[in-house]
C-alpha positions in Angstrom: 114.4 -121.3 28.7 115.7 -122.2 32.1 116.6 -119.4 34.5 120.4 -119.9 34.9 120.5 -117.6 37.9 117.8 -119.6 39.8 119.0 -123.0 38.6 122.8 -122.5 38.0 123.7 -126.2 37.9 120.6 -127.5 36.2 121.1 -124.9 33.5 124.3 -126.7 32.6 122.7 -130.1 32.3 121.1 -130.9 28.9 121.9 -134.6 28.9 123.1 -137.0 31.6 126.7 -136.7 30.3 126.6 -133.2 31.6 125.4 -134.4 35.0 128.4 -136.8 35.3 130.9 -134.0 34.9 129.8 -132.6 38.3 131.6 -133.8 41.4 129.5 -136.1 43.6 129.4 -133.5 46.3 127.2 -131.3 44.0 124.5 -133.9 43.5 122.3 -132.9 46.5 122.2 -129.3 45.2 121.4 -130.5 41.7 118.6 -132.6 43.2 117.1 -129.5 44.9 117.3 -127.5 41.7 115.6 -130.3 39.8 112.9 -130.4 42.4 112.3 -126.7 42.2 112.3 -126.7 38.4 109.8 -129.6 38.3 107.5 -127.7 40.6 107.6 -124.6 38.5 107.2 -126.5 35.2 104.3 -128.6 36.2 102.6 -125.6 37.9 102.8 -124.0 34.5 101.6 -126.9 32.4 99.8 -129.3 34.7 100.6 -133.1 34.6 101.7 -135.9 36.8 103.4 -134.3 39.8 103.7 -136.1 43.1 105.3 -139.2 41.8 108.1 -137.3 40.1 108.9 -135.3 43.3 109.4 -138.6 45.1 112.1 -139.9 42.8 114.2 -136.8 42.3 117.2 -138.2 44.2 116.8 -141.7 42.7 116.7 -140.2 39.2 119.8 -138.1 39.7 121.7 -141.1 41.2 120.8 -143.5 38.4 121.8 -141.1 35.6 125.0 -140.2 37.5 126.2 -143.7 38.0 124.9 -145.4 34.9 126.0 -144.6 31.3 122.5 -143.9 30.0 121.3 -144.3 27.3 123.9 -147.0 26.6 122.9 -148.6 30.0 119.2 -149.2 29.9 116.9 -147.5 32.4 113.3 -148.8 32.3 110.6 -146.9 34.2 107.4 -148.6 35.3 104.0 -146.8 34.4 105.9 -143.6 33.8 104.0 -141.2 36.2 107.4 -140.5 37.8 109.3 -139.8 34.6 109.3 -136.0 34.4 112.6 -135.6 36.3 114.1 -138.2 33.9 112.8 -136.3 30.9 114.2 -133.0 32.3 117.7 -134.6 32.6 117.6 -136.2 29.2 117.3 -133.4 26.7 113.7 -132.3 27.3 114.3 -129.8 30.0 113.2 -126.7 28.0 110.2 -128.5 26.6 108.8 -130.1 29.7 106.2 -127.4 30.0 104.6 -128.8 26.9 103.8 -132.1 28.5 100.4 -133.7 27.4 99.9 -130.9 24.8 99.6 -131.4 21.1 103.1 -131.9 19.6 104.5 -131.6 23.1 106.4 -133.9 25.4 104.6 -137.2 26.1 103.5 -137.8 29.7 105.1 -141.2 29.8 108.4 -142.7 28.5 108.1 -143.1 24.7 110.7 -144.7 22.6 110.0 -142.5 19.6 110.7 -139.4 21.7 114.1 -140.1 23.0 116.9 -142.7 23.1 116.8 -142.4 26.9 113.2 -143.7 26.9 114.2 -147.3 26.4 110.7 -148.8 26.7 107.3 -147.2 26.1 105.0 -147.4 29.1 101.7 -146.1 30.5 100.3 -149.2 32.0 101.6 -150.7 35.2 104.0 -153.6 36.1 105.8 -154.1 32.7 109.3 -152.8 33.7 110.8 -156.0 35.1 109.7 -158.2 32.2 111.0 -155.6 29.7 114.3 -155.0 31.5 114.8 -158.8 31.8 114.3 -159.2 28.1 116.9 -156.5 27.5 119.3 -158.1 29.9 119.0 -161.5 28.3 119.4 -160.0 24.8 122.5 -158.1 25.8 124.0 -161.2 27.6 123.5 -163.3 24.5 125.5 -160.7 22.5 128.2 -160.5 25.1 127.3 -156.9 25.6 128.4 -155.5 29.0 125.8 -152.8 29.2 123.7 -152.8 32.4 119.9 -152.8 32.7 117.9 -151.2 35.5 114.1 -151.4 36.1 112.4 -148.9 38.5 109.1 -150.2 39.8 106.8 -148.8 42.5 105.3 -150.8 45.4 101.9 -150.2 43.8 103.0 -151.7 40.5 104.5 -154.7 42.4 100.9 -155.8 43.3 100.4 -157.0 39.8 101.1 -160.7 39.1 103.1 -159.8 36.0 105.9 -158.3 38.2 106.2 -161.6 40.1 106.2 -163.7 37.0 109.2 -161.7 35.8 111.0 -161.9 39.1 110.4 -165.6 39.3 111.8 -166.1 35.7 114.8 -163.8 36.2 115.9 -165.6 39.4 115.8 -169.0 37.8 117.7 -168.2 34.6 121.1 -169.8 34.0 123.4 -168.0 33.3 122.2 -165.3 35.7 121.1 -162.1 33.9 122.7 -158.8 35.1 119.6 -157.0 36.1 119.0 -154.4 38.9 115.4 -153.9 40.0 114.8 -150.8 42.1 111.7 -151.1 44.2 110.5 -147.5 44.9 108.4 -147.9 48.0 106.5 -144.8 48.9 103.9 -146.3 51.3 103.8 -144.7 54.7 102.7 -148.0 56.3 106.2 -149.4 56.3 108.0 -146.4 57.8 109.1 -148.7 60.7 111.3 -150.6 58.2 113.7 -147.7 58.0 114.7 -147.7 61.6 118.2 -148.1 62.9 118.5 -151.8 62.8 117.4 -152.2 59.2 119.6 -149.2 58.1 122.5 -151.0 59.7 121.8 -154.2 57.7 121.3 -152.2 54.5 124.7 -150.6 55.0 126.2 -153.9 55.7 124.7 -155.7 52.7 125.6 -152.9 50.4 129.1 -152.5 51.7 132.3 -153.7 50.2 133.1 -156.2 52.9 130.0 -158.2 52.6 130.0 -157.9 48.8 133.6 -159.1 48.6 132.8 -162.1 50.8 129.6 -162.9 48.8 131.2 -162.6 45.4 134.3 -164.4 46.5 132.3 -167.3 47.9 130.4 -167.6 44.6 133.7 -168.0 42.8 135.2 -170.5 45.2 132.0 -172.5 45.7 129.7 -172.5 42.7 126.0 -172.5 43.5 125.7 -175.9 42.0 128.2 -177.3 44.5 127.2 -178.8 47.8 129.1 -176.1 49.8 127.7 -173.4 47.5 124.1 -174.5 48.2 124.8 -174.6 51.9 126.3 -171.1 52.0 123.5 -169.7 49.9 120.9 -171.2 52.3 122.8 -169.9 55.3 123.0 -166.4 53.8 119.3 -166.4 53.1 118.3 -167.5 56.6 120.7 -165.0 58.3 119.3 -162.1 56.4 115.7 -163.4 56.7 115.8 -163.0 60.5 115.9 -159.3 60.3 115.1 -158.2 56.8 112.0 -158.2 54.5 114.1 -159.9 51.9 113.2 -163.6 52.1 110.7 -163.5 49.2 113.1 -161.9 46.8 116.0 -164.0 47.9 114.0 -167.2 47.4 113.3 -165.9 43.8 117.0 -165.7 43.2 117.6 -162.0 43.8 120.3 -160.4 46.0 118.2 -158.1 48.1 119.6 -154.8 49.5 117.6 -152.4 51.6 115.5 -150.7 52.8 117.5 -147.5 51.9 116.4 -143.9 52.3 115.6 -142.9 48.8 116.0 -139.2 49.7 119.5 -139.6 51.2 121.4 -139.0 48.0 124.9 -139.7 49.3 123.8 -143.1 50.7 121.9 -143.9 47.6 124.9 -143.2 45.4 127.2 -145.3 47.6 124.7 -148.2 47.6 124.1 -148.1 43.8 127.8 -147.8 43.1 128.5 -151.0 45.1 125.6 -152.9 43.5 126.7 -151.8 40.0 129.9 -153.8 40.5 128.0 -157.0 41.3 126.6 -159.4 38.8 123.4 -161.3 38.6 119.8 -160.4 39.6 119.7 -157.7 42.3 116.9 -155.8 44.0 117.4 -152.5 45.8 114.5 -151.5 48.1 114.3 -147.7 48.5 111.9 -145.8 50.7 110.6 -142.5 49.3 107.8 -140.1 49.9 105.5 -139.2 47.1 105.4 -135.4 46.7 108.7 -135.0 48.6 109.8 -131.4 48.9 106.5 -129.8 48.2 104.6 -129.7 51.5 101.1 -129.6 50.0 101.8 -132.6 47.8 103.3 -134.6 50.7 100.1 -133.8 52.7 97.7 -134.8 50.0 99.4 -137.3 47.6 96.2 -138.3 45.9 95.1 -134.7 45.1 98.6 -133.9 43.7 99.1 -137.2 41.8 98.1 -135.3 38.6 97.3 -131.6 38.6 96.3 -128.9 36.3 98.2 -125.6 36.2 98.4 -124.0 39.6 100.2 -121.3 41.7 103.0 -123.1 43.7 102.7 -120.5 46.4 99.0 -121.3 46.9 98.8 -124.9 45.7 95.9 -126.5 43.9 92.7 -124.6 44.4 89.6 -126.7 44.0 87.3 -125.3 41.5 83.5 -125.6 41.7 82.3 -128.8 40.3 81.0 -128.8 36.7 77.5 -127.7 36.1 76.7 -131.1 34.8 77.9 -134.3 36.3 80.6 -136.4 34.6 79.8 -140.0 33.5 82.1 -141.2 36.3 79.9 -139.3 38.8 76.7 -140.7 37.3 78.2 -144.2 37.7 79.3 -143.6 41.3 75.9 -142.3 42.3 74.1 -145.1 40.6 76.3 -147.7 42.4 75.4 -146.3 45.8 71.7 -146.1 44.9 71.7 -149.7 43.6 73.7 -151.0 46.6 71.1 -149.4 48.9 68.5 -151.6 47.3 70.5 -154.8 46.9 72.9 -156.1 49.5 74.2 -158.7 47.0 76.0 -156.0 45.0 79.8 -156.0 45.1 81.8 -153.1 43.7 85.3 -154.1 42.4 88.1 -151.8 41.3 91.7 -152.5 40.3 93.2 -149.6 42.3 91.2 -146.9 40.6 88.8 -145.8 43.4 89.1 -142.1 42.8 89.3 -142.3 39.0 86.3 -144.7 38.7 84.0 -142.7 41.1 84.0 -145.2 44.0 85.0 -142.9 46.9 81.5 -142.4 48.2 80.6 -146.1 47.6 83.8 -147.2 49.6 82.7 -145.0 52.5 79.0 -145.9 52.6 79.3 -149.6 51.7 82.7 -150.7 52.9 81.6 -154.3 53.2 80.6 -154.4 49.6 83.7 -152.6 48.3 86.7 -154.5 47.0 89.9 -152.8 45.8 92.1 -155.5 44.5 95.2 -153.3 43.8 96.7 -153.3 40.3 95.4 -156.7 39.4 93.0 -156.4 36.5 93.0 -160.2 35.7 92.2 -161.0 39.3 89.5 -158.3 39.4 87.6 -160.0 36.6 88.0 -163.6 37.9 87.2 -162.5 41.4 83.9 -161.1 40.0 83.3 -164.5 38.3 83.7 -166.3 41.5 81.4 -164.0 43.3 78.8 -164.5 40.6 79.0 -168.2 41.0 77.9 -168.0 44.6 75.0 -165.5 44.2 76.6 -162.1 44.5 76.1 -159.3 41.9 79.5 -158.0 41.1 80.1 -154.7 39.3 83.6 -154.3 37.9 84.5 -150.6 37.6 87.4 -150.4 35.2 89.0 -148.1 32.6 88.6 -149.3 29.0 92.3 -149.4 28.4 92.9 -151.5 31.6 90.2 -154.0 30.7 92.5 -155.1 27.9 94.6 -156.7 30.6 91.8 -158.8 31.8 90.6 -159.9 28.4 91.3 -163.6 28.8 89.5 -163.7 32.1 86.6 -161.8 30.6 86.3 -164.5 27.9 87.3 -167.7 29.9 86.0 -166.9 33.4 83.0 -164.8 32.8 81.5 -165.0 29.3 82.1 -168.7 28.6 80.3 -169.5 31.8 77.6 -166.9 31.2 78.1 -165.4 34.6 76.2 -162.4 36.0 78.9 -159.7 36.0 78.5 -156.1 35.0 81.4 -154.1 33.6 81.2 -150.4 34.1 83.8 -149.3 31.5 85.1 -145.7 32.0 87.3 -143.7 29.6 85.8 -145.4 26.6 86.8 -143.9 23.2 89.2 -141.1 22.9 90.7 -139.8 26.1 93.2 -137.2 25.0 96.1 -135.9 27.0 97.4 -139.2 28.3 97.9 -140.5 24.8 97.6 -143.8 23.1 98.4 -145.9 26.2 95.2 -144.7 27.9 92.8 -144.5 24.9 89.8 -146.7 25.0 89.9 -147.2 21.3 89.2 -150.9 21.0 86.6 -152.0 23.6 83.6 -152.2 21.2 85.7 -154.3 18.9 86.9 -156.8 21.4 83.6 -156.9 23.4 81.2 -157.5 20.5 82.9 -160.6 19.3 82.4 -162.5 22.6 79.3 -164.7 22.9 76.9 -164.0 25.7 78.0 -160.3 26.1 75.5 -157.5 26.3 77.3 -154.3 25.1 75.9 -150.8 25.5 77.1 -147.2 25.0 75.0 -144.3 26.3 74.3 -141.1 24.4 73.9 -139.0 27.6 74.1 -139.1 31.3 70.5 -140.1 31.9 70.8 -143.0 29.5 74.1 -144.1 31.2 72.2 -144.6 34.5 69.4 -146.5 32.8 71.9 -148.7 31.0 73.8 -149.5 34.2 70.5 -150.7 35.7 69.7 -152.7 32.5 73.1 -154.4 32.6 72.9 -155.1 36.4 69.5 -156.8 36.0 70.5 -158.7 32.9 71.2 -162.4 33.8 74.6 -162.7 32.2 77.7 -160.6 31.4 77.0 -157.0 30.4 79.1 -153.9 29.7 78.3 -150.3 29.8 80.9 -148.2 28.0 81.0 -144.5 28.6 83.5 -141.7 27.9 85.7 -139.5 30.1 84.2 -136.2 31.3 80.7 -134.8 31.0 78.0 -135.5 28.5 75.5 -133.2 26.8 73.9 -132.3 30.2 70.7 -134.4 30.2 69.2 -134.4 33.7 69.5 -137.7 35.5 66.5 -139.3 37.2 66.8 -140.7 40.7 64.9 -143.8 39.6 66.5 -147.1 38.8 64.8 -147.7 35.5 66.2 -149.9 32.8 65.9 -149.9 29.0 64.4 -152.5 26.7 67.3 -154.7 25.5 68.2 -154.3 21.8 66.0 -151.3 21.0 67.6 -148.2 19.4 66.1 -144.8 19.5 65.3 -142.7 16.4 66.3 -139.1 17.4 65.1 -137.5 14.1 63.5 -138.6 10.9 65.0 -137.3 7.7 65.5 -138.3 4.1 68.2 -139.8 1.9 70.8 -140.8 4.6 70.5 -142.6 7.9 73.2 -141.8 10.5 73.6 -144.6 13.1 75.5 -143.1 16.0 76.9 -145.0 19.0 77.5 -143.5 22.4 79.2 -140.1 22.6 78.9 -139.7 18.9 75.1 -139.2 19.0 75.4 -135.5 19.9 77.5 -134.4 17.0 75.6 -136.8 14.7 72.3 -135.0 15.6 73.8 -131.6 14.7 75.0 -133.0 11.3 71.6 -134.8 10.8 69.8 -131.5 11.3 72.0 -129.7 8.7 71.8 -132.5 6.1 68.1 -133.5 6.9 69.3 -137.0 7.6 67.7 -139.6 9.9 69.6 -139.9 13.1 69.5 -143.0 15.4 70.9 -143.4 18.9 71.8 -147.0 18.5 72.3 -147.6 22.3 73.3 -151.3 21.8 76.3 -152.6 20.1 75.3 -156.1 20.9 72.6 -157.0 20.3 71.9 -154.5 17.5 68.4 -153.4 16.8 68.3 -155.5 13.7 64.7 -154.7 12.8 65.3 -151.0 12.7 68.6 -151.2 10.9 67.1 -153.4 8.1 64.2 -151.0 7.8 66.5 -148.0 7.4 68.7 -149.8 4.9 65.7 -150.5 2.8 64.3 -147.0 3.0 67.4 -144.8 2.7 69.9 -144.2 0.0 72.9 -144.7 2.3 73.9 -145.5 5.9 76.6 -143.8 8.0 77.9 -145.4 11.1 79.6 -143.2 13.7 81.6 -144.4 16.7 84.6 -143.3 18.8 86.1 -146.7 18.5 88.4 -148.4 16.0 86.5 -148.8 12.7 88.0 -152.3 12.4 85.7 -154.7 14.0 83.7 -152.0 15.7 80.0 -151.2 15.9 79.9 -150.1 12.3 81.3 -153.5 11.3 78.4 -155.1 13.1 76.0 -153.1 11.0 77.8 -154.1 7.8 77.7 -157.7 8.8 74.0 -157.5 9.4 73.3 -156.0 6.0 75.5 -158.5 4.3 73.8 -161.4 6.0 70.4 -160.2 4.6 71.8 -159.6 1.1 71.4 -155.8 1.3 73.8 -153.7 -0.7 72.9 -150.3 0.7 75.9 -148.0 0.5 77.5 -147.6 3.9 80.1 -145.2 5.2 82.0 -146.1 8.4 83.3 -143.2 10.5 85.4 -143.9 13.6 89.0 -144.1 14.8 91.6 -144.8 12.1 94.0 -147.8 12.1 96.7 -145.9 14.0 97.7 -145.0 17.5 96.9 -141.3 18.1 99.2 -139.0 19.9 98.4 -137.0 23.1 96.4 -133.8 22.8 93.2 -132.5 24.3 90.1 -134.6 23.7 88.6 -131.9 21.6 91.7 -131.6 19.4 91.8 -135.3 19.0 88.2 -135.6 17.9 88.8 -132.8 15.4 91.9 -134.5 14.1 90.2 -137.8 13.4 87.1 -136.1 12.0 84.7 -137.1 14.8 83.5 -133.6 15.7 80.4 -132.3 13.9 82.4 -130.5 11.2 84.5 -133.6 10.5 81.5 -135.8 10.3 79.7 -133.5 7.9 82.8 -133.1 5.7 83.3 -136.9 5.5 79.6 -137.4 4.6 79.6 -134.7 1.9 82.8 -136.2 0.4 81.1 -139.5 0.0 77.7 -138.0 -1.1 78.4 -134.5 -2.6 74.8 -134.3 -3.6 71.8 -135.0 -1.4 71.0 -138.7 -2.1 67.6 -139.5 -3.3 65.5 -141.3 -0.6 64.4 -144.8 -1.4 60.7 -145.8 -1.3 59.1 -146.1 2.2 59.0 -149.3 4.1 55.3 -149.7 3.3 55.7 -148.9 -0.4 
């Protein structure tokens, strides 16, 4: 429970209705209490941190002025949503964030009426909010809709598609877009002149003139068009507003996002206006916690820490993560091949590209949050002789799926996809789970699809995919593997050849990627044959057919959706050859799985060693009798 002595005002706020009972003069003090409570809570639980600190004042102002949840507030990505959750009924549970049965790390419709749209991926807020605004307008519903989007999320094309659509609609939708700009590079835009213009544009005099002019001279009229054009050119001389104005939005800003009184005044004025509007606020990620302000990347997401000390870097793991294996391989390969180009959609740190970006800056391309562009950029590079490597999370590759098919695979271009966070991820929940990549990759012609069983194999697969003349994908999980030593060599693997890890009798367990380790344990206990399949496409058909003919049953194991996954490929092969060997498919069920630790999640879906064994024994309670040998 909250400490009412330390947080006297926040202790009285369970939902935004409680916040609105305070006088406006108390809002800065409430914001400071909220910031302190957020620091204490995340320090206890871990979670996304710096982004939430940067929107404290904005969150307070929006919930104070708008009648949430009746008015719709849509957050983009959701990294910044913890203050929102604290003010909307989850204050006393925020310390459970990311934990099993705890608060979700992103807005989630099932969790609260205040979470109007479920997010986790970037750049969806304007489209969703516009859809809400149009729906409300068609029903003559006066409720307002606000989308909050960061400058990073504004790099995605989807955001501009939504802006372009919104500004051209007739009748105009009532939509406010808040651009939360926390980039230091534009600090000059908050100087005296632009502040003066922001005050002017958000003030009652200009607003009255603007709205009155719209009533007297409709935009469709000759005078209305002239006035609109005059207004745009006048503001464009001094403000970074022309783009938004040309799209049909009334632009206000930049406004200091930490000046709560000014923020409230500006939002209150804009609330009275109709039509599409964009408020540009300048904030600082990590605001109010000096260490987070000084190292925004380190404090983007944190584990539990002591606020008085800050995040203490722990010694690195005894064994490298798959991400580190990829990062080292990329640098080693780039040193041998100047045609290599490393591409990431704004995930340099998460994808292991920091060292590469420093040592090979001319071969490094960060395209911002633009997954579609990343894939087609790679395709263009491949057309002209470069060797592009796209480093991307599994869940983000979903956004570039059309480009993967149309721009890369259809033309059989030489692009390697290094797919991180494949399979179950855990604490970030369903939005970040790489549950479907094997399914959506294996159905694409020309694709080579691999999943390593360990760190050494990951490096060899990356080399294999890089040297393969066509599209290839190496899909690996988050975190560390079983700890197999990684060679410094750049050796590949024979394409389409699986590896028999142990020979047993009765059952053959065909394991893919990270599932090889628990499968080996189960195989030892059940005296089953265990195969590290390595390749999802092409399968080692010769070996699979041999095992089907010599074993009483086949078990396929993958940390991917069972539907259409690697196990389905095995079943399709057996069917094509008229074999009716009993087969058991183990993988992720046909459902979205909630946030919890990766270990808890694997246990819940039965993909740890105990779960695999239980599922196999349920299907075959007695040890199945082996079939004749291949020779016999």
